[in-house]
GUSE-543140 format. One line per 3 residues: number of its first residue (from 1); their letters; for each residue x, y, z of N, C-alpha, C. Coordinates in steps of 0.1 Angstrom, whole numbers, plus 2048, in hexadecimal, padded with zeros to 3 digits. Layout:
N
NUM) A) X Y Z X Y Z X Y Z | ...
//
This chain:
248
1) MIV) 8F2 76B 1B4 8FA 75F 1B1 908 761 1B6 | 90E 757 1BB 91C 756 1BF 923 74B 1B8 | 92E 74E 1B2 936 744 1AB 942 741 1B4
4) LLP) 942 735 1B9 94C 731 1C3 957 72A 1BC | 963 730 1BB 96F 72A 1B4 978 722 1BE | 97F 719 1B8 98A 713 1C0 996 71D 1C1
7) PSE) 99F 71C 1CA 9AB 723 1CA 9B5 71D 1C1 | 9C1 722 1C1 9CB 71C 1B9 9D8 71B 1C2 | 9E0 711 1BF 9ED 70F 1C7 9F6 71B 1C4
10) TKR) 9F5 720 1B7 9FE 72B 1B3 9F7 738 1B6 | 9FF 742 1BB 9FA 74F 1BF A04 75A 1BB | 9FE 765 1B7 A07 770 1B4 A0E 775 1C0
13) AGG) A1A 779 1BF A22 77F 1CA A1E 78E 1CC | A22 793 1D7 A20 7A1 1D9 A12 7A6 1DB | A10 7B3 1D7 A03 7B9 1D9 A05 7C7 1DE
16) DGQ) 9FB 7D0 1DD 9FD 7DD 1E2 9F3 7E1 1EE | 9EE 7D6 1F4 9E5 7D8 1FF 9EC 7D7 20C | 9E6 7DC 217 9EB 7DC 224 9EC 7CD 229
19) PLR) 9F5 7CA 232 9F6 7BC 238 9E8 7B7 23C | 9E7 7AA 23D 9DB 7A3 240 9D4 7A8 24C | 9C7 7AB 24B 9BE 7AE 256 9B2 7A4 255
22) LDA) 9B2 79B 25D 9A7 791 25C 999 797 25E | 999 7A2 266 98C 7A9 268 987 7B1 25B | 990 7B1 251 98C 7B8 245 986 7AE 23B
25) LGS) 986 7A1 23E 981 797 235 972 795 237 | 96C 790 22C 95E 78D 22D 95C 781 236 | 94F 77E 23A 94C 772 242 953 772 24F
28) PQL) 951 77C 258 958 77D 264 956 771 26E | 94C 769 26B 94A 75D 273 956 754 272 | 95E 755 268 96A 74D 265 977 752 26B
31) TDL) 976 75E 272 982 764 276 98B 75C 280 | 984 756 289 98C 74E 294 994 743 28D | 98E 73B 285 995 730 27E 9A0 736 275
34) RAQ) 99D 740 26E 9A7 746 265 9B3 74A 26D | 9B1 751 279 9BC 755 281 9C4 749 286 | 9BD 73E 28A 9C4 733 28F 9CD 72D 284
37) LVD) 9C8 72C 278 9D0 726 26D 9DB 72F 269 | 9D9 73C 269 9E4 745 266 9EF 744 270 | 9EC 743 27D 9F6 741 288 9FD 734 286
40) ELV) 9F6 729 283 9FC 71C 281 A06 71C 275 | A02 723 26A A0B 723 25E A17 72B 261 | A16 737 268 A21 73F 26B A2B 737 274
43) GLA) A25 731 27E A2D 729 287 A34 71D 280 | A2D 716 278 A32 70B 271 A3E 70F 267 | A3D 71B 262 A47 720 259 A55 720 25F
46) ANR) A56 720 26C A63 720 273 A6A 713 271 | A63 708 26E A68 6FB 26C A66 6F7 25E | A71 6F8 256 A6F 6F5 247 A6B 6E7 244
49) EAS) A72 6DD 24B A6F 6CF 249 A60 6CC 24C | A5B 6D1 257 A4D 6CF 25B A44 6D6 251 | A48 6E2 24D A3F 6E9 243 A3F 6E1 236
52) RSA) A4A 6DC 231 A4A 6D4 225 A41 6C8 226 | A42 6C1 231 A3A 6B5 233 A2B 6B9 234 | A27 6C3 23C A19 6C6 23E A13 6CC 231
55) LGL) A1B 6D3 229 A15 6DA 21E A18 6D3 210 | A1F 6C8 211 A22 6C0 205 A2B 6C8 1FB | A36 6CE 201 A3F 6D6 1F9 A4D 6CF 1F8
58) SAS) A54 6D2 1EE A62 6CE 1EC A6B 6D9 1F1 | A78 6D6 1F2 A82 6E0 1F6 A82 6EC 1EC | A7F 6E9 1E0 A7F 6F4 1D6 A74 6FD 1D7
61) QDG) A6A 6FA 1E0 A5E 702 1E2 A5F 70A 1EF | A6B 70B 1F5 A6C 711 202 A67 720 202 | A66 726 1F6 A61 733 1F5 A52 734 1FA
64) EIE) A4B 729 1F8 A3D 728 1FE A3D 729 20D | A47 723 213 A48 723 222 A4B 732 226 | A53 739 21F A56 747 222 A4A 74F 221
67) RNA) A41 74C 217 A35 754 216 A2C 752 222 | A2C 745 227 A24 743 233 A2A 74A 23F | A37 74B 240 A3D 751 24B A3A 760 24C
70) ALR) A37 766 240 A34 774 23F A25 777 23E | A1C 76E 242 A0E 76F 240 A08 77C 246 | A0E 780 251 A08 78B 259 A0E 799 254
73) TAP) A19 798 24D A20 7A5 249 A20 7A7 23A | A1E 79D 232 A1F 79F 224 A14 7A8 21E | A16 7AE 213 A0C 7B6 20C A00 7AD 207
76) TAP) 9F5 7B3 206 9E9 7AB 202 9E4 7B0 1F4 | 9DC 7A8 1EE 9D5 7AB 1E1 9C8 7A5 1E1 | 9BE 7AB 1D9 9B1 7A5 1D9 9B2 796 1D5
79) AIN) 9AA 78E 1DC 9AB 77F 1DA 9AA 77B 1CC | 9A1 782 1C4 99F 77E 1B6 9AB 780 1AE | 9B4 789 1B2 9C0 78C 1AB 9CC 785 1B1
82) RYT) 9CA 77F 1BC 9D5 777 1C3 9D8 76A 1BC | 9CD 763 1B8 9CE 755 1B3 9D2 756 1A4 | 9DA 74C 1A0 9DE 74B 192 9DA 73D 18D
85) GVL) 9DF 739 181 9DC 72C 17C 9D2 72C 171 | 9CF 720 16C 9C7 71E 160 9B9 724 162 | 9B2 721 16D 9A5 726 16F 9A4 735 16F
88) YEA) 9AE 73B 176 9AE 74A 178 9B3 751 16B | 9BB 74A 163 9BE 750 156 9B2 750 14D | 9AA 745 14D 99E 745 145 993 74F 14A
91) LDV) 992 751 157 989 75B 15D 98E 769 159 | 99B 76C 159 9A1 778 154 999 784 15A | 998 785 167 990 78F 16E 997 79D 16C
94) ESL) 9A4 79D 16A 9AB 7AA 168 9A6 7B2 15C | 9A1 7AA 152 99C 7B1 145 98F 7B7 146 | 987 7B4 151 97A 7B9 153 97A 7C8 156
97) RGA) 970 7CF 151 96E 7DD 154 960 7E1 157 | 95E 7EC 15E 951 7F2 160 947 7E8 167 | 93B 7E7 162 930 7E0 168 934 7D1 169
100) AAA) 93B 7CC 15F 93F 7BE 15F 949 7BB 16A | 952 7C4 16D 95B 7C2 178 954 7C3 185 | 94A 7CC 186 943 7CD 193 93A 7C0 196
103) RAA) 934 7BB 18B 92D 7AF 18D 936 7A3 191 | 941 7A2 18B 94B 798 18E 94F 799 19D | 952 7A5 1A1 957 7A7 1AF 94C 7A3 1B9
106) ARL) 93F 7A5 1B5 934 7A1 1BE 931 792 1BE | 933 78C 1B3 92F 77E 1B1 93A 774 1B4 | 946 777 1B2 951 76D 1B3 955 76B 1C2
109) AIG) 957 75F 1C6 95D 75C 1D3 966 750 1D1 | 96F 74E 1DB 979 744 1DA 97A 73B 1E7 | 97A 72E 1E5 97C 726 1F1 98B 725 1F4
112) SAL) 98E 725 201 99C 726 205 99F 71D 211 | 9AA 715 211 9AD 70D 21C 9B1 715 228 | 9B6 721 226 9BB 72A 231 9B0 733 235
115) FGL) 9A8 739 22C 99E 743 230 990 73E 22F | 98E 732 22A 980 72C 22A 978 731 21E | 975 73E 21E 96E 744 213 972 752 211
118) LRA) 975 756 205 97A 763 202 971 76A 1F8 | 96D 776 1FA 967 77F 1EF 972 782 1E5 | 96E 786 1D9 978 789 1CF 981 795 1D3
121) TDP) 97B 79E 1DB 983 7AA 1DF 98A 7A9 1EC | 989 79E 1F3 98F 79C 200 99F 79D 1FE | 9A6 7A6 206 9B4 7A7 205 9BC 79C 20C
124) VPA) 9C3 794 205 9CB 789 20B 9D9 789 206 | 9E2 783 20E 9F0 782 20A 9F2 774 203 | 9FD 772 1FC A00 765 1F7 A03 75C 202
127) YRL) 9FF 74F 200 A00 745 20B A01 737 204 | A04 72D 20D A03 71F 208 9FC 717 212 | 9F1 712 20F 9E9 708 217 9DF 702 20E
130) SAT) 9DF 6F5 20D 9D5 6EE 204 9CA 6E7 20D | 9BF 6E4 206 9B4 6DE 20E 9B9 6D0 213 | 9C2 6CA 20D 9C7 6BD 211 9D3 6BD 21B
133) SKL) 9D7 6C9 21E 9E2 6CB 228 9DE 6C6 236 | 9E8 6C1 23D 9E5 6BD 24B 9EF 6C4 254 | 9EA 6CE 25B 9F3 6D5 264 9F6 6CD 271
136) PGQ) A03 6CD 276 A07 6C5 281 9FE 6C6 28D | 9FA 6BB 292 9F2 6BA 29F 9E4 6BF 29D | 9DF 6C0 291 9D1 6C6 28F 9C9 6BC 286
139) PGL) 9BC 6BC 287 9B4 6B4 27E 9B5 6B9 270 | 9B0 6B1 267 9B0 6B6 259 9A8 6C3 257 | 9AB 6CA 24C 9A5 6D7 24A 996 6D6 248
142) AKR) 991 6CB 242 983 6C9 240 97C 6C8 24D | 981 6C1 256 97B 6C0 264 97B 6CD 26B | 985 6D5 269 986 6E2 270 97C 6EC 269
145) WRP) 97C 6EC 25C 974 6F7 255 965 6F4 255 | 961 6E7 254 953 6E4 251 94A 6EA 25C | 94D 6E9 269 943 6EF 272 941 6FE 272
148) VLE) 94B 705 26D 949 714 26D 946 719 25F | 94B 712 254 949 716 247 93B 713 241 | 936 707 245 92A 703 23F 91E 70C 243
151) PVL) 91D 711 24F 913 71B 252 914 728 24A | 920 72C 247 922 738 240 91D 736 231 | 921 72B 22B 91D 728 21E 90E 726 21D
154) AEI) 908 71F 227 8F9 71D 227 8F2 72A 228 | 8F7 734 22F 8F1 741 230 8F1 748 222 | 8FC 747 21B 8FE 74D 20E 8F4 746 204
157) AAT) 8F4 739 205 8EB 731 1FC 8DC 733 1FE | 8D9 738 20A 8CB 73B 20D 8C5 747 205 | 8CF 74F 201 8CA 75B 1F9 8D0 75C 1EB
160) DLV) 8DB 755 1E8 8E1 755 1DB 8E3 747 1D6 | 8E1 746 1C9 8E5 739 1C3 8F5 738 1C3 | 8FA 72D 1C7 909 72B 1C7 90C 721 1BC
163) VDM) 915 726 1B3 91A 71D 1A9 928 718 1AE | 929 70C 1B1 935 707 1B8 93E 700 1AF | 94A 707 1AC 954 701 1A3 960 6FC 1AB
166) RSG) 95F 6FA 1B8 96A 6F5 1C0 96E 6E7 1BC | 97A 6E4 1BD 97F 6D6 1BB 97A 6CE 1C7 | 97C 6C0 1C6 977 6B7 1D0 97C 6BA 1DE
169) SYA) 98A 6BD 1DF 990 6BF 1EC 98B 6CB 1F3 | 988 6D6 1EB 982 6E2 1F1 973 6E1 1F3 | 96C 6DA 1EB 95E 6D8 1EE 95C 6D0 1FB
172) ALA) 966 6C8 1FE 965 6C0 20B 967 6C9 217 | 96B 6D5 216 96D 6DE 221 95F 6E2 226 | 955 6E2 21E 947 6E6 222 93E 6E4 217
175) AIP) 932 6DE 21A 927 6DC 210 91F 6E9 20F | 918 6EA 203 910 6F6 201 902 6F1 1FD | 8F8 6F3 205 8EB 6EF 201 8E6 6F6 1F4
178) GSV) 8E0 6EE 1EB 8DA 6F3 1DF 8E4 6F9 1D5 | 8F1 6F6 1D6 8FA 6FC 1CD 8FA 6F5 1BF | 8FF 6FC 1B5 900 6F6 1A8 90F 6F2 1A6
181) RVD) 911 6E5 1A4 91E 6E0 1A2 922 6E0 193 | 92F 6E1 190 933 6E2 182 93E 6D8 17F | 93C 6CF 175 946 6C6 171 94A 6C8 162
184) VVA) 955 6C2 15E 959 6C4 150 95C 6B6 14A | 957 6B3 13E 95B 6A6 138 95F 6A9 129 | 968 6A0 124 96C 6A1 116 965 696 10E
187) EHT) 95F 699 103 958 690 0FB 95F 68D 0EE | 962 680 0EC 968 67B 0E0 95E 67B 0D4 | 963 67A 0C8 95A 67A 0BC 951 66D 0BC
190) DGR) 955 663 0C3 94C 657 0C4 943 657 0D0 | 942 662 0D7 939 664 0E2 93F 661 0F0 | 94B 65A 0F0 951 657 0FD 954 664 104
193) RVS) 952 664 111 955 670 119 95F 66C 124 | 968 676 127 972 674 131 973 681 139 | 976 67F 146 977 68B 14F 983 693 14A
196) VSH) 982 6A0 14B 98D 6A9 147 994 6AD 154 | 9A1 6AC 155 9A8 6AF 161 9AE 6BD 161 | 9BA 6BF 15B 9C0 6CC 15C 9B8 6D7 155
199) FNK) 9B3 6D4 149 9AD 6DF 142 99E 6E1 146 | 999 6D9 150 98C 6DC 154 98C 6EA 15B | 997 6EE 160 998 6FB 167 996 706 15D
202) AHK) 99B 705 151 999 70F 147 98A 711 143 | 983 705 142 975 706 13E 96D 70C 14A | 971 708 156 96A 70E 162 96D 71D 163
205) GRL) 979 721 15F 97C 72F 15F 974 737 155 | 972 731 14A 96A 737 13F 95C 738 144 | 956 72E 14A 948 72F 14F 947 739 15A
208) ARI) 951 739 163 951 743 16E 951 751 168 | 958 754 15E 958 761 158 94A 765 152 | 944 75B 14B 937 75D 146 92D 760 151
211) LAT) 92D 758 15B 923 75A 166 926 767 16E | 933 76A 170 937 776 178 933 783 171 | 932 783 164 930 78F 15C 922 791 156
214) TRS) 91A 786 156 90D 787 14F 904 791 156 | 8FC 798 14D 8F2 7A1 153 8E6 79A 159 | 8E4 78E 155 8D9 786 15B 8DD 782 169
217) EPG) 8D3 77D 171 8D6 778 17E 8D0 76A 17F | 8D7 760 17B 8D2 752 17B 8CE 74E 18A | 8C3 748 18B 8BE 744 198 8BD 735 19B
220) DAA) 8C0 72D 190 8C1 71F 192 8CA 719 188 | 8CC 70B 189 8D5 705 180 8D1 706 171 | 8C4 706 16F 8BF 707 161 8C3 714 15B
223) AVA) 8C2 71F 163 8C5 72C 15E 8D5 72E 15C | 8DC 727 165 8EB 727 163 8EF 721 156 | 8E9 715 154 8EB 70E 147 8E8 716 13B
226) TTA) 8DC 71D 13C 8D8 725 130 8E2 731 12E | 8E6 737 139 8F0 742 137 8FD 73D 131 | 901 731 135 90E 72B 12F 90C 728 120
229) RRA) 900 722 11D 8FD 71F 10F 8FD 72B 106 | 8F7 735 10B 8F6 742 103 903 747 100 | 90D 744 109 91B 749 106 923 73F 0FE
232) GMR) 91D 734 0F9 923 72B 0F0 929 71F 0F6 | 926 71C 103 92B 710 10A 921 705 108 | 926 6F9 107 91D 6ED 107 91C 6E8 115
235) VER) 910 6E9 11B 90E 6E6 129 902 6DD 12A | 903 6D2 132 8F8 6C9 135 8F5 6CA 144 | 8E8 6C8 147 8E4 6CA 155 8DD 6BD 159
238) DDR) 8E0 6B9 165 8D9 6AE 16C 8D6 6B3 17A | 8CA 6B8 17C 8C5 6BE 188 8CF 6CA 18B | 8D6 6CA 196 8DF 6D5 19A 8ED 6D3 196
241) RLT) 8F0 6CA 18D 8FE 6C7 188 8FF 6CB 17A | 908 6D3 176 90B 6D7 169 917 6D0 164 | 917 6CC 157 923 6C6 151 926 6CE 144
244) IVV) 932 6D3 144 938 6DA 139 93D 6CF 130 | 939 6CE 123 93D 6C4 11A 946 6CB 110 | 953 6C6 10E 95C 6CC 105 962 6C1 0FC
247) PA) 967 6C4 0F0 96C 6BA 0E7 979 6B4 0ED | 97A 6A7 0EB 986 6A0 0F0 992 6A4 0E8
//
């Protein structure tokens, strides 16, 4: 089983790893496009106005542009430790030890606008690029990633169940055949349900932790739902789509 997480806009600075080596990342089929995007971001960083426009940044966020300028020289950290935010706080991978930590390292993966797909242990620098970013003179990222990323994800899905927790913009970068999708809804006392926006990340992070550390090996959506329920989550299943139901 692979649990595919969305990235986060916020990322930890620094790291104690050597500078970026694209040949050290998993899925080498993605190396050429990764290299192109890194080159484009480094070049774009020389023009702050163009960077702000392409990346959706304000002047107060120019530090993100500086991160992109240093992509090839900045220290790296394992991808699962690089990303921050609500989902990653709920996942709390840093607290895992022993066999649970090893299972999480093997099962967790991250979708990325810059790298396409990252293993939990892949060493990456801090960067800024979102799935909806439009780099100057280039097609949208979904159009660029789909032809190379979909075959990689299809190969993974042929042998492992993929639980896809990516947000819509990242899911648009590549489809995954047979994957299990996860949604979150809040239920009022009168039965009305509404989609959960910000805090859906916390619930997905909690489910990701459960799935990343379980001793069982769920092989389909029903088994994923059973694993979540045993851990105390309220989960409904409709074919390959799981819905986490939380109180409003």
